[in-house]
C-alpha positions as CSV (number, residue, x, y, z in Angstrom):
1,M,-57.0,63.1,62.4
2,T,-56.1,62.4,66.4
3,T,-54.2,58.6,67.3
4,I,-52.3,57.4,69.9
5,D,-49.7,55.2,70.3
6,I,-50.6,51.3,71.8
7,V,-47.5,50.1,74.1
8,N,-46.9,46.9,75.5
9,P,-46.1,47.6,79.2
10,A,-43.8,45.0,79.4
11,T,-40.9,46.3,76.9
12,E,-42.2,49.8,76.1
13,E,-42.2,49.4,73.0
14,T,-45.6,50.9,70.8
15,I,-47.2,47.8,69.1
16,S,-50.0,49.5,67.1
17,V,-50.9,53.5,66.3
18,L,-54.7,53.7,66.6
19,E,-56.9,56.6,65.3
20,L,-59.5,58.3,67.6
21,L,-63.1,58.5,66.9
22,D,-64.8,61.8,67.5
23,A,-68.4,62.8,68.6
24,T,-69.6,62.5,64.9
25,A,-68.4,59.3,64.6
26,V,-70.1,58.5,67.8
27,D,-73.8,59.6,65.6
28,E,-72.7,57.3,63.0
29,A,-72.7,54.3,65.3
30,V,-75.7,54.9,67.0
31,A,-77.2,55.6,64.0
32,R,-75.8,51.9,62.5
33,A,-76.9,50.1,65.8
34,T,-80.6,51.1,65.6
35,S,-81.0,50.1,62.6
36,A,-79.0,46.2,63.0
37,Q,-81.1,46.7,66.8
38,R,-83.9,46.7,65.0
39,I,-83.4,43.1,63.0
40,W,-81.8,41.9,66.0
41,A,-84.7,42.3,67.8
42,A,-87.2,41.2,65.1
43,L,-85.3,37.6,65.2
44,A,-87.0,34.2,66.6
45,P,-85.8,34.2,70.5
46,A,-84.3,30.2,69.3
47,E,-82.8,32.3,66.7
48,R,-80.8,34.9,68.5
49,A,-79.3,32.2,70.9
50,E,-78.3,30.6,68.0
51,R,-76.3,33.5,67.0
52,L,-75.3,33.5,70.3
53,R,-74.2,30.4,70.1
54,G,-72.3,30.8,67.2
55,F,-70.8,33.9,68.7
56,A,-69.1,32.0,71.5
57,D,-68.0,29.3,69.1
58,T,-65.8,32.0,67.5
59,V,-64.1,33.4,70.0
60,A,-63.1,29.8,71.3
61,A,-62.1,29.2,68.0
62,H,-59.9,32.4,68.3
63,Q,-58.9,32.0,72.1
64,G,-55.3,31.7,71.5
65,E,-55.1,35.5,69.1
66,L,-57.0,36.9,71.9
67,A,-54.7,36.3,74.8
68,D,-52.1,36.9,72.8
69,L,-53.8,40.4,72.4
70,E,-54.2,40.9,75.2
71,V,-50.7,40.2,76.5
72,S,-49.5,42.7,73.8
73,N,-51.7,45.4,75.4
74,S,-52.2,44.9,78.8
75,G,-49.0,43.0,80.1
76,H,-51.0,40.0,81.3
77,P,-49.7,36.7,81.7
78,I,-50.0,34.4,79.1
79,G,-52.0,32.5,81.1
80,Q,-54.7,34.4,82.3
81,A,-55.2,36.0,79.0
82,T,-56.0,32.4,77.8
83,W,-58.3,32.0,80.5
84,E,-59.7,35.9,79.5
85,A,-60.3,34.5,76.5
86,G,-62.1,31.6,77.3
87,H,-64.3,33.1,80.4
88,V,-65.7,35.8,77.2
89,R,-66.5,32.3,75.3
90,D,-68.2,31.3,78.8
91,V,-70.0,34.3,79.3
92,L,-71.7,34.4,75.8
93,E,-72.2,30.2,76.2
94,Y,-74.3,31.4,79.2
95,Y,-76.2,34.2,77.8
96,A,-77.2,32.4,74.6
97,T,-79.8,30.1,76.6
98,A,-81.1,34.3,77.6
99,P,-83.7,35.0,74.5
100,E,-85.8,31.9,75.0
101,R,-86.4,32.4,78.8
102,L,-87.4,36.5,79.2
103,S,-90.7,36.1,80.2
104,G,-93.0,38.4,81.7
105,R,-95.4,37.3,84.2
106,Q,-99.4,37.6,84.1
107,I,-100.6,39.0,87.3
108,P,-104.0,38.7,89.0
109,V,-106.3,42.1,88.1
110,A,-110.0,42.4,88.2
111,G,-112.2,43.0,85.0
112,G,-109.7,41.4,82.8
113,I,-106.0,40.1,82.3
114,D,-102.7,42.0,83.0
115,I,-99.5,40.9,81.6
116,T,-96.2,42.4,81.0
117,F,-93.3,42.2,78.6
118,A,-89.2,42.8,78.9
119,E,-88.7,45.1,76.0
120,P,-85.4,45.6,74.9
121,I,-84.0,48.7,75.3
122,G,-82.4,50.0,72.1
123,V,-79.3,51.0,71.5
124,I,-76.6,50.6,75.1
125,G,-74.0,52.4,75.7
126,V,-70.8,50.6,77.2
127,I,-67.4,52.2,78.6
128,T,-64.7,49.6,79.7
129,P,-61.6,50.2,82.1
130,W,-58.1,49.2,81.2
131,N,-57.5,46.5,84.0
132,F,-59.7,43.4,82.1
133,P,-61.0,44.6,78.3
134,M,-61.9,41.6,77.6
135,T,-64.1,40.4,80.3
136,I,-65.7,43.7,81.8
137,A,-67.3,43.7,78.1
138,A,-68.3,41.0,78.0
139,W,-70.2,41.0,81.1
140,A,-72.2,44.0,79.7
141,F,-72.6,42.8,76.0
142,A,-73.3,39.7,76.4
143,P,-76.3,39.4,78.0
144,A,-77.3,43.2,76.3
145,L,-77.3,41.7,73.6
146,A,-79.2,38.4,74.5
147,A,-82.1,40.8,75.4
148,G,-82.4,42.2,71.9
149,N,-80.3,45.2,72.0
150,A,-77.2,47.0,70.2
151,V,-74.2,47.7,72.0
152,L,-71.3,50.3,71.2
153,V,-68.8,49.5,73.4
154,K,-66.1,52.8,74.5
155,P,-62.8,51.3,75.4
156,A,-59.7,52.4,77.6
157,E,-57.7,54.6,75.6
158,W,-54.9,52.3,76.7
159,T,-56.3,49.2,76.1
160,P,-58.6,49.0,72.9
161,L,-57.3,46.0,70.7
162,T,-58.9,42.8,71.8
163,M,-62.5,44.8,71.7
164,L,-61.6,45.8,68.4
165,R,-61.4,42.5,67.6
166,L,-64.1,41.0,69.3
167,A,-66.3,43.4,67.5
168,E,-64.7,42.1,64.1
169,L,-65.4,38.5,65.0
170,A,-69.7,39.3,66.0
171,V,-69.7,39.9,62.2
172,S,-68.3,37.0,61.3
173,A,-69.7,34.7,63.6
174,G,-73.5,35.7,61.8
175,L,-74.8,39.4,63.9
176,P,-75.8,41.9,62.3
177,D,-73.7,44.3,61.0
178,G,-73.5,47.6,63.3
179,L,-75.1,45.5,66.3
180,L,-71.7,45.4,68.7
181,Q,-69.2,47.6,67.5
182,T,-66.2,49.5,69.1
183,L,-65.5,52.9,69.4
184,P,-61.7,54.1,70.4
185,G,-61.5,57.2,71.8
186,R,-61.0,59.9,74.3
187,G,-63.3,59.7,77.5
188,D,-64.1,63.0,77.2
189,V,-65.2,62.7,73.0
190,V,-66.4,59.4,72.6
191,G,-67.4,58.6,75.9
192,D,-69.0,61.7,76.7
193,A,-71.0,61.7,73.6
194,L,-72.3,57.9,74.0
195,I,-73.6,59.5,77.9
196,T,-75.5,61.7,76.2
197,H,-76.6,61.0,72.9
198,P,-80.4,61.5,73.1
199,G,-80.1,57.5,70.9
200,V,-78.7,55.4,73.5
201,G,-81.2,54.1,76.3
202,K,-78.9,53.3,78.8
203,V,-74.9,53.4,80.1
204,V,-73.1,50.5,81.9
205,F,-69.6,52.2,83.1
206,T,-66.7,50.5,85.1
207,G,-63.6,52.7,86.5
208,S,-63.8,54.9,89.0
209,T,-65.8,56.1,91.3
210,A,-64.6,59.7,90.7
211,T,-65.5,59.0,86.9
212,G,-68.4,57.8,88.0
213,T,-70.1,60.4,89.6
214,R,-69.2,62.2,86.3
215,V,-70.8,59.4,84.5
216,M,-74.0,59.6,86.3
217,E,-74.6,63.2,86.4
218,R,-74.5,63.8,82.2
219,A,-76.4,61.1,82.8
220,A,-78.9,62.4,85.1
221,E,-79.5,65.6,82.0
222,S,-81.3,63.1,80.1
223,V,-82.1,60.9,82.7
224,T,-80.8,57.2,81.1
225,P,-80.1,54.7,83.1
226,V,-76.7,54.1,84.2
227,T,-75.4,50.4,86.3
228,L,-71.7,51.8,88.1
229,E,-69.0,49.8,88.6
230,L,-66.3,51.1,90.7
231,G,-64.0,51.6,93.3
232,G,-63.1,49.3,95.7
233,K,-60.6,49.0,99.2
234,S,-61.8,45.9,99.7
235,A,-60.7,43.9,103.4
236,N,-59.6,40.3,104.1
237,I,-60.3,39.4,107.4
238,V,-58.1,36.6,109.3
239,F,-59.5,35.2,112.4
240,A,-57.3,33.4,114.9
241,D,-59.1,31.0,114.1
242,S,-58.3,30.3,110.8
243,D,-56.2,27.9,108.6
244,L,-53.5,30.2,109.0
245,E,-51.8,28.9,106.8
246,R,-53.6,28.9,103.9
247,A,-54.8,32.5,104.7
248,A,-51.0,33.4,104.3
249,A,-50.2,31.1,101.2
250,T,-53.6,32.6,99.5
251,A,-53.3,36.0,100.6
252,P,-50.8,37.1,97.7
253,Y,-53.3,36.1,95.2
254,G,-56.2,38.3,96.6
255,V,-54.2,41.5,96.6
256,F,-51.9,40.2,94.2
257,D,-53.4,39.3,90.7
258,N,-52.7,41.3,87.5
259,A,-50.7,43.1,89.5
260,G,-53.4,44.5,92.0
261,Q,-55.2,46.4,89.2
262,D,-58.1,45.0,90.0
263,C,-61.8,46.5,91.6
264,C,-61.9,43.3,94.2
265,A,-58.6,43.6,95.3
266,R,-58.1,42.6,99.0
267,S,-55.7,45.7,99.8
268,R,-56.1,46.1,103.1
269,I,-55.5,42.7,105.4
270,L,-57.1,42.9,108.7
271,V,-55.3,40.3,111.0
272,Q,-57.1,39.7,115.0
273,R,-53.4,40.6,117.0
274,T,-52.9,37.0,118.8
275,V,-51.9,35.7,115.6
276,Y,-50.6,39.0,113.9
277,D,-47.1,37.3,114.0
278,R,-47.4,33.7,112.9
279,F,-49.4,35.4,109.9
280,M,-46.8,38.2,108.7
281,E,-44.3,35.0,109.3
282,L,-45.8,32.9,107.0
283,F,-46.9,36.0,104.6
284,E,-43.9,37.0,103.8
285,P,-42.6,34.0,101.9
286,A,-45.7,33.8,99.9
287,V,-44.8,36.9,98.1
288,A,-41.9,36.2,98.2
289,G,-43.1,33.3,95.4
290,V,-45.2,35.4,93.8
291,T,-43.7,35.3,89.5
292,V,-43.5,38.4,88.3
293,G,-41.5,38.5,84.8
294,D,-42.2,38.0,81.4
295,P,-46.0,37.6,80.7
296,R,-45.6,35.2,77.5
297,A,-43.5,32.8,80.3
298,E,-46.3,29.6,81.2
299,S,-44.4,30.0,84.9
300,T,-45.3,33.9,85.2
301,E,-48.5,35.2,88.1
302,M,-48.3,38.7,87.6
303,G,-47.2,41.0,84.8
304,P,-46.5,44.6,85.2
305,L,-48.7,47.7,85.5
306,V,-50.3,49.0,82.5
307,S,-48.5,52.6,81.4
308,R,-46.0,53.9,82.9
309,A,-48.5,57.2,84.5
310,H,-50.2,54.6,86.2
311,W,-46.3,53.2,87.4
312,E,-46.0,56.9,88.5
313,K,-49.1,56.9,90.2
314,V,-48.8,53.8,92.5
315,S,-45.0,54.3,92.9
316,S,-46.2,57.8,94.7
317,Y,-48.2,55.2,97.7
318,V,-44.5,54.4,98.5
319,P,-41.9,57.0,98.9
320,D,-38.9,55.9,100.4
321,D,-40.1,56.8,104.4
322,A,-43.2,54.3,103.4
323,P,-43.4,51.4,106.2
324,V,-42.8,48.7,103.7
325,A,-42.4,45.1,105.7
326,F,-41.3,43.3,102.8
327,R,-41.6,43.1,99.7
328,G,-41.4,40.8,96.3
329,S,-39.6,40.8,93.3
330,A,-39.5,42.2,89.9
331,P,-37.7,42.6,86.9
332,T,-35.6,45.7,86.1
333,G,-34.9,47.5,82.8
334,P,-38.5,48.1,80.2
335,G,-41.6,47.7,81.2
336,F,-43.4,49.4,84.4
337,W,-42.4,47.1,87.2
338,F,-43.2,47.0,90.2
339,P,-42.7,44.3,93.2
340,P,-45.7,43.3,95.2
341,T,-45.3,45.3,98.6
342,V,-46.6,44.5,102.1
343,L,-47.1,47.9,104.2
344,T,-48.0,48.3,107.8
345,P,-48.8,51.8,107.9
346,A,-50.7,54.2,110.6
347,A,-55.1,53.4,109.8
348,S,-55.3,57.3,109.3
349,D,-52.4,56.6,106.4
350,R,-53.8,57.4,102.9
351,T,-52.8,53.5,101.6
352,V,-55.1,52.2,104.0
353,R,-58.2,54.7,102.9
354,D,-57.3,55.3,98.6
355,E,-57.7,52.8,96.0
356,I,-53.7,52.2,94.5
357,F,-54.6,49.8,91.9
358,G,-51.3,48.8,92.2
359,P,-49.8,45.7,94.2
360,V,-49.5,47.3,97.5
361,V,-51.5,45.9,100.5
362,T,-51.6,47.2,103.7
363,V,-51.9,44.9,107.2
364,Q,-53.8,46.0,110.1
365,T,-54.5,44.5,113.3
366,F,-58.0,44.0,115.8
367,A,-58.9,42.4,118.8
368,D,-62.2,41.0,118.3
369,E,-65.0,40.5,115.5
370,A,-66.7,43.4,116.7
371,E,-63.4,45.8,115.7
372,A,-62.7,43.4,112.4
373,I,-66.3,44.4,111.1
374,A,-65.9,48.4,111.7
375,L,-62.7,48.1,110.3
376,A,-63.7,46.8,107.1
377,N,-66.4,49.4,107.0
378,D,-64.4,52.2,107.7
379,T,-64.1,53.0,103.9
380,P,-66.5,54.5,101.4
381,Y,-66.2,51.3,99.1
382,G,-68.0,48.3,99.4
383,L,-67.3,45.9,96.8
384,S,-65.6,42.3,97.7
385,G,-63.6,41.5,100.7
386,S,-63.1,37.8,102.0
387,I,-63.4,36.0,105.8
388,W,-60.9,33.5,107.2
389,T,-62.7,31.6,110.1
390,E,-62.9,27.7,110.7
391,N,-66.2,29.1,112.6
392,L,-69.7,29.0,110.7
393,S,-71.6,30.8,113.0
394,R,-68.9,34.0,113.1
395,A,-68.5,33.2,109.1
396,L,-72.2,34.2,108.7
397,R,-72.5,36.7,111.2
398,V,-69.7,38.9,109.8
399,T,-70.6,38.3,106.0
400,R,-74.0,39.8,106.7
401,A,-72.4,42.6,109.0
402,V,-69.6,43.8,106.7
403,A,-71.1,46.5,103.6
404,A,-70.1,45.1,100.7
405,G,-72.1,43.3,98.1
406,N,-68.9,40.5,97.1
407,L,-68.1,38.3,99.7
408,S,-65.9,35.1,99.8
409,V,-65.2,32.8,103.3
410,N,-61.7,30.8,103.6
411,S,-61.5,32.1,99.4
412,H,-60.9,35.1,97.5
413,S,-63.2,34.7,95.1
414,S,-65.2,36.9,93.5
415,V,-66.7,36.9,90.1
416,R,-68.7,33.8,88.9
417,Y,-70.9,34.9,85.4
418,S,-73.6,33.1,87.2
419,T,-74.2,35.0,89.9
420,P,-74.8,38.4,90.2
421,F,-71.9,41.0,90.9
422,G,-71.9,44.8,92.2
423,G,-71.3,47.0,94.9
424,F,-72.7,48.5,98.2
425,K,-71.5,52.5,99.4
426,Q,-69.6,54.5,96.6
427,S,-68.4,50.7,94.5
428,G,-71.4,51.6,92.7
429,I,-75.0,51.3,91.4
430,G,-76.7,47.7,90.0
431,R,-75.8,44.7,89.5
432,E,-74.0,42.8,86.1
433,L,-74.2,39.1,85.7
434,G,-76.4,36.2,87.5
435,P,-79.3,35.3,85.7
436,D,-81.6,37.8,86.0
437,A,-78.6,40.7,83.6
438,P,-80.7,40.2,80.7
439,F,-83.8,42.4,82.8
440,A,-81.2,45.1,83.3
441,F,-81.3,46.1,79.3
442,T,-85.1,45.4,79.1
443,E,-88.3,47.9,80.2
444,T,-90.9,46.6,81.4
445,K,-94.4,47.0,79.6
446,N,-97.6,46.0,81.4
447,V,-100.4,45.6,79.4
448,F,-104.2,45.5,80.5
449,I,-105.6,43.5,78.4
450,A,-110.1,44.0,79.3
451,V,-112.7,41.1,79.5
452,A,-116.4,41.4,78.7
453,D,-118.7,39.6,81.2
454,A,-120.4,37.1,79.0
């Protein structure tokens, strides 16, 4: 039996020892999911909708418990973790309306009538990352369940606890046993078994672009469709005509939320050269004002990094001779703490190119709109970004020119469950969330019915 120690990243204490599953367990889980999916899909749409609402209510009743688990397992501040548990509830409530709205079409044809049906795929494999364990899982399992599928979730090895609990809550809420299962295990064991299993009809993966490439390669062997939400190196573009005070005050929260462990983090700040000095004067106290500390304190805005290994990776980007403009503060002692850090490197530096996935941001300057767009697009990624300007025409021009899937003007908002989410280029394939997400977990069946002449 293979086990893993689950460690609290704020204290470095082991909070649980978890047994990791093997490929045989995946076979058993797929068999159970297949049986449960047949029961689930046979229910009337209104009944599936009602049970999903019941699941949402059950999550709401356990919001505090789920938040507490996330604080212990992931180091998320309690305010953030409470929001995340509430977000899972909200996503379930949103997609609870979908079973009765998965309508097909009637297409005009000669000689009869033609209609389409949105049929569930069957069993969906979902592989989730460690940075937002609850929310990212819900983005997949809620619309997939709404579409009539069963879902098997392989959580990241470091952060499985909330997803394990959510699968239990699904059963207590009245979903068929086996319909939503959590399979803790290694990516190269359980993850690979899910991707290549003949009983899994689609795979959803969120994680690094390097791993997503391997997922795509393995899925291609059996022509299994995938949705991939991958890396990002998003730009926060600040024009001279923007509300500079607001742009500087909010910039830390565009990159340092969740300790920068966010694929949407605006980890490159591009500032128009004429206002660079003033922006940096305003930015420094904003960075210093980020409260980093005990995740259980209500006032905490940023917690620790998730693990020692990840702390070492992030640290490697800020050696002693790094071009640090200024830093915030962080606790000392036990825990994987890293202070918010602002760098002013050369454009060719790896900190400008690589997804650091920590509380480290680079600042560059640009001369005009054309250069700002060129710098923003000078990355293999295209997930997110922000544009700060009071000029509406410029805002529209730049949002259309920046190659990214999710852009905000005068804000850092990237994700709403009611709008589509996904990336351009190496940031992924497909879209999650929004009103069309359940259709991504269906197959379109076309039926022609011949009509004889009278």
